[in-house]
N, C-alpha and C positions, 0 to 999 in steps of 0.2 A: 578927939584922940588922933595923934599921929601914928599911922599904921606902919610907917617906915617903908613905904612903897614908892616914894618919889624917885624917879629916874631908874627904877628897876625895869629890866627888859623882860617883857611877858609875852609868851606865846599862848594863843587860844585857838584850839581847833573847833570846827563846827561853829565858826564865829559869825556866820551870815544872818543868824536869827535866833530866836528863842533864848535859852539860858546863856548861850555863847555870846550873843549880842549884849544882853544885860550885864554879863560879867565884864566884857570888854569896856563898856561905858563906865561901869563902877570902878574898875581899875584905873581907867584914864582919869577919872575924877580925883583919884588919889595921887595923880602926878606920874603914873607909870607910863613907860613907852610900850606900845602894843604892836605885836605882829599878829595880824588876823589871818587865819588859815582856813581855807574852804575850797570847794571844788571849782568855783568860778569867780573871777574878779568882779563881775557885775554885782553879784550878791554881797560881796564884801565892801564895795565902794561906799555905800550909804552908811555902813557901820563905821568905817574909817572917818567919814565926815563928822559923824556924831561924836566920836572920840576926840577928834581935833577941835571940836567946838568947846571942849573943856580946857583947851590949851595944851593937850598932850600930843606927843608924836605918835602917829599911827601909820603902819604900812600894811600892805596886803601881800599874801603869797598863795597863789592858786595851785592846789594839787589835791590828789586823792590820798587821804591818809592811809588807805589800805595798800598803797603801792609798797613794794618791798624796800625801796630806797627812801621812803618818806621821812624816816627819822634823820638820816644824814642830810637830806635836803632842807628840812626845817631848821636843824642846827646851823647849817651853813647860811641859810637865809637870815636867821636872827643875828648871827655874828656879823654878817655883811652889813646889815642895817644899823645894828646897835652895839656891835663889838663883843657881845657876850649874850648868854641866856641866864636869867635869874629865876624865872617862874614859868612853869608849864601847866596849862589846864587842858587835860584831855577830855574834851566835851563832845566830840563828833559821835553821833549815834542816831538811830531811828528804829521804829518798830511799826508793826501792822497787825491787825487782828487775823490770826491764823490758828485754827483748831489744831490740836496736837497731831491728830491722825492725818492731817493734810499737809503738814510741813514737809517740804522736800529736802533731800540731801543738800541741794544748792542753797536753800534758805538757811539751813543749819550752818553751813560753811560760811555764808555771808555774815551771819551774826558773829561767828567766831573771829573772822577777820577784822570786823569793825570794833567789837567789844574787847578783844583780847590781843590779837596780834598787832593792831595799829597802836594802841597805847604802849604795849610792850616795846615796840621798835622805837617810839619817840622817847620813852624813858631810858632805853638802852643807849640812845645817843646823847640825851641831855643830862642825865644824872652824873655821869663821870665828868662832864665839863663843869657842872655846878660844883662837884666835889673838889675839883682842882682849885677853885676859888674859895672853898670853905663855906659856901652859903647857897641855898637853893630851896625852892618850894615846888612841889608837884601835887596837883589835885586831880584825881580821876573822878569824873562825873558818872556815877553808877546809877542805881535805881533801887527803890524799895522792893521791887520784884526780884532783885538779886538776893535779898534776905528772906523773902517769902514768895515762892514761885507763883506766878500768875498764869492762868490758863489762857489769857489773851494771846500770848505768844511765848511758848515754853522755850523756844530757841533763844529768844531775847533774855528771858530770865536766867537761863543757864549761862549765857555769855556774861551777864552782869555779875552773877555769882563768882564766876572765874575771875572777872576783873577785880572784884573785892579781894580775892586771895592773892592775885598778882600785885595789888597795891601793897598788901602787907609784906609780901616777900621782898619787894624793892625797898620798902621802908626799913625793914630789918637790916638790909645790906648797906644802906647809905646814911642812916640817922647819925651815926658816930662821926661822919665826915661833914656834918652841917647841912645835909640835904634832907628836908623833912617831907615825907610823902604820906598823903592821906586820901581818903575817898569820901565822897558825899553821896547819899542815897535819897534822892528826891522821890516823892510820890507823884500822883497825877498833877499836871501843871496846866493852868488855864492859858495855854499858848497855842501856837499853830498846829502842833502835833495832835493835840486833842480836839481843838475847836475849829481848825481850818476846814474848808470844804473838802469832803472826802477823808477827813482825819479819823482818829480813833473813835470819836463819838459817833460819827456817821457810820463807820464800818461796824461797830458793835451793835448799833441800832438795826442795821440791815441783817446782821447775822442772827440776832435774837428775836426779830420781829416786833420790836417796840420802837417808840419814837426817840429822837435824839435827846429831848429834854428828860425823858425817863432814864436814859443811860447816864446822863450827867448827874441827875439827882441821886441815883443809886451809887455812882462812883464817889460823889462827895459824902454820901451818908456812911461810907465805910471808914471814914476818918473821924476821930474824936472832935476835930475842929469843925467838921461838917461842911467843908468847902475844898475846892481845889487850891493848890498853892499858886503863887505868882512867881514869874521868872525873876523879878527883882529880889524876892525873898531868898531864893536859892543863890543868886549872885552875891548877896550880902554874906552868906556863910562861906562861900568860896573865897571872897576877898579876905575875910578874916583868916582862913587857913593859909592864905598866901602871905600873910603879914608877919611883922615882928611880934605882934601880940600873941601869935600861935607858936611861940618858940619852944613850948613844952608839949606840943601835940605832934605825935608821929605814929603812923600805923593805925590810925583811927578810921572808922567807917561811920561818919556822922549821918544820922537820920535827919532828914528835913522833909518829912512826909505828913505833917499834921497829925502824927501819932498813928499812922495806918498800920505799922508793924508793931504788934503789942508785946514787945520784949525790950529789955534794956540792954542792948548790945550795940 
């Protein structure tokens, strides 16, 4: 199936690894041009090479998406490299195991900046530019914990819930002008955030006094599929939402969590 993404200019934040990396490579395989955004060029370079190996054009832009001018800089960078912006994937994000009582004001604010203000600023810059051309796609990578709060890190859950609401608000504002905005809500993913040294599995094990394998078994057991998701599975849904095939999808919050959130919304 031709997804209509060939030569589309796509921006992906948090592109150095995880879901961002998988999404970049999947979009590149569809013939899209990719602007990889992250905090360091070193982390983005290998992903750019992987995208170019598919024959796609890939460029990097190193910045912190929580900077107040990040939206304008990303828009300018994409226009400078590709002449326009067609697709924006707001993927940058992270979490850590933090009991509710121990979360500091700074940690609450950091999650708000990363989950809400950063995607808002990028959408505020990119959506009007897309609307001028009458076509655009924006996908905000949220979380199942935005639909069902997790005690792993309530600040993260609240930030992701706000990002879901933000996605719907922008979708309502821009759908009639050809810019379709949606969110995706993954569950736990078998990637670096969970499985890497010192990642969520190790942190949860240390906090609960059990071993890493028990944490992963319990986490997987909370989903009907009985396993963690894979980065490529999330990327496949994102690519669909970026495509012509999703021309009748706007303001949706697509669960891609193995059935972890037991409601049909």
